[in-house]
C-alpha positions in Angstrom: 0.0 0.0 0.0 1.2 3.5 -0.9 0.2 7.1 -0.5 1.1 8.7 -3.8 4.0 10.7 -2.5 6.9 10.0 -5.0 10.2 9.4 -3.2 12.6 8.9 -6.2 12.7 9.0 -10.0 14.0 5.9 -11.7 15.5 5.5 -15.2 14.8 2.4 -17.3 18.2 0.8 -18.2 17.1 -2.4 -19.9 14.0 -4.4 -20.8 14.1 -8.1 -21.7 11.4 -10.6 -22.5 11.9 -14.2 -21.6 9.8 -17.1 -20.5 6.6 -15.0 -21.0 7.8 -12.4 -18.5 9.2 -8.9 -19.0 12.4 -8.1 -17.0 12.7 -4.4 -16.4 15.8 -2.9 -14.9 15.3 0.5 -13.2 18.2 2.6 -12.0 17.6 5.0 -9.1 19.6 6.6 -6.3 21.3 4.5 -3.6 19.5 6.3 -0.8 16.2 5.0 -2.2 17.5 1.5 -2.5 19.0 1.5 1.0 17.3 -1.1 3.2 15.2 -2.5 0.4 15.0 -6.3 0.1 14.1 -8.9 -2.5 10.4 -9.6 -2.5 9.3 -6.2 -1.3 6.9 -4.1 -3.3 7.6 -0.8 -5.0 5.2 1.6 -6.8 6.4 2.1 -10.4 4.4 4.9 -12.0 1.6 3.9 -9.6 1.8 0.1 -10.4 2.8 -2.2 -7.6 5.7 -4.4 -8.6 7.9 -6.9 -6.7 11.6 -6.5 -6.3 13.3 -9.6 -8.0 16.9 -8.5 -7.5 19.0 -5.5 -6.5 22.2 -4.7 -8.3 23.8 -1.8 -6.4 21.6 1.1 -7.7 19.5 -0.9 -10.2 16.3 -2.8 -9.3 15.0 -5.7 -11.4 11.2 -6.1 -11.6 9.3 -8.8 -13.4 6.2 -7.8 -15.3 3.6 -10.2 -16.7 1.8 -9.6 -20.0 -1.4 -8.7 -18.3 0.3 -5.8 -16.5 2.1 -4.7 -19.7 -1.2 -4.7 -21.7 -3.2 -2.8 -19.1 -0.8 -0.1 -17.9 1.5 2.4 -19.6 4.4 0.0 -19.3 3.6 -1.1 -22.8 4.7 2.4 -23.9 7.9 2.6 -21.8 11.4 2.3 -23.5 15.0 2.3 -22.3 15.9 5.8 -21.1 12.3 6.7 -20.0 11.8 7.7 -16.4 9.3 6.4 -13.7 8.0 7.6 -10.4 9.0 5.4 -7.5 7.6 5.0 -4.0 8.2 2.5 -1.2 5.2 1.0 0.6 3.9 2.9 3.6 4.4 1.7 7.1 1.6 1.7 9.6 3.4 4.2 11.9 4.4 6.6 9.1 2.8 9.9 8.2 0.2 9.5 5.4 1.0 12.5 3.1 -1.3 11.7 0.2 -4.2 9.2 0.1 -4.4 5.4 0.2 -3.1 3.9 -3.1 -3.1 0.2 -3.7 -0.9 0.1 -6.8 -3.6 -1.5 -8.8 -4.1 0.5 -12.0 -7.8 0.9 -12.9 -7.3 2.5 -16.3 -5.0 4.1 -18.8 -5.8 7.8 -19.5 -4.6 10.3 -22.1 -3.6 13.9 -21.5 -5.8 16.0 -23.8 -4.8 19.5 -22.7 -2.1 21.2 -20.8 -2.4 24.8 -19.5 1.0 26.3 -18.5 1.2 29.0 -15.9 4.3 30.8 -14.4 5.0 28.1 -11.8 2.3 25.5 -12.3 0.3 23.4 -14.8 -3.2 22.1 -15.3 -3.7 18.7 -17.0 -7.0 17.7 -18.6 -7.1 13.9 -18.6 -9.4 11.5 -20.4 -9.7 7.9 -19.2 -9.9 5.2 -21.9 -12.9 3.7 -20.2 -15.5 6.5 -19.7 -17.3 4.5 -17.0 -14.3 5.4 -14.7 -15.7 8.9 -14.5 -18.3 8.0 -11.9 -15.4 7.2 -9.5 -13.8 10.7 -10.1 -15.6 13.2 -7.9 -14.6 16.9 -7.8 -12.2 17.5 -4.9 -11.7 13.8 -4.5 -8.4 12.1 -4.7 -6.8 10.3 -7.7 -3.5 8.7 -8.4 -1.8 9.7 -11.7 1.4 7.8 -12.6 1.9 7.1 -8.9 1.2 10.8 -7.8 -1.5 11.6 -5.4 -3.5 14.5 -6.8 -6.8 16.3 -6.2 -9.5 16.4 -8.9 -10.3 20.0 -9.7 -12.9 20.0 -12.5 -14.7 17.3 -14.6 -16.9 16.9 -17.6 -18.7 13.8 -18.9 -15.5 12.1 -20.1 -12.5 14.0 -18.7 -11.2 15.7 -15.6 -8.5 18.2 -14.6 -5.8 18.3 -11.9 -3.5 21.1 -10.8 0.3 20.5 -10.6 2.2 22.8 -8.2 6.0 23.4 -8.4 6.7 20.7 -5.8 5.0 18.1 -7.9 6.6 19.2 -11.1 10.1 19.3 -9.6 9.9 15.9 -8.0 7.9 13.7 -10.4 8.0 12.7 -14.1 4.7 14.7 -14.7 6.8 17.7 -15.6 7.9 15.8 -18.7 4.4 14.9 -19.9 3.0 16.3 -23.1 -0.4 16.4 -24.8 -1.4 12.9 -26.0 0.9 11.2 -23.6 -0.6 8.3 -21.6 -0.7 7.9 -17.8 -1.6 5.3 -15.3 -4.8 6.0 -13.4 -6.0 4.6 -10.1 -9.2 5.9 -8.8 -9.7 6.2 -5.0 -10.5 2.8 -3.5 -13.0 4.2 -1.0 -14.9 6.1 -3.6 -15.1 2.9 -5.8 -16.3 0.7 -2.9 -19.0 3.2 -1.8 -20.4 3.7 -5.4 -20.2 0.0 -6.3 -21.9 -0.9 -3.0 -24.7 1.6 -3.6 -25.1 0.2 -7.2 -25.4 -3.3 -5.9 -28.0 -2.3 -3.3 -30.0 -0.3 -5.9 -30.0 -3.3 -8.3 -31.4 -5.4 -5.5 -34.1 -2.8 -4.8 -33.1 -2.5 -1.2 
């Protein structure tokens, strides 16, 4: 479990495919890797992946075809950057919101408004049904970054990016028509899905 507060930016050094599994090698700083162990989970652009091996400042992750096909990992290449976050501890400060690392959709950036020190992204989910889980002023995770939903229409929504977010995540490098991983808030999903089930049962 994570909170959407990016702790490091990693660089993809190598991608191999063997035995029906993708092997992705991600380089990051040694301070982030310190105390990490094989078998632990790391959020990679919002996607929870398991550490297979650690080589000094490079972490090896295995990614199955399902994950590749249903996340933006299918677009990543050697040299690209990813947002990294370690799992939260129960006694830690929760800085963002509860993030499971289970991507609920891929979304496309349709518009970027640039201001002096900030940006506004308009984002459109591939699956428009995801919009019911995206309430104004609610939380959402974009490429592993916890953000607040500002505005929405029938098929897209906007988020504001402050300098701190732009300086410490890969979102500063995003352009119009780039894709991002999206995870809607687990509590919002559970509440709406429960209400829908109850309504369908006429309770």
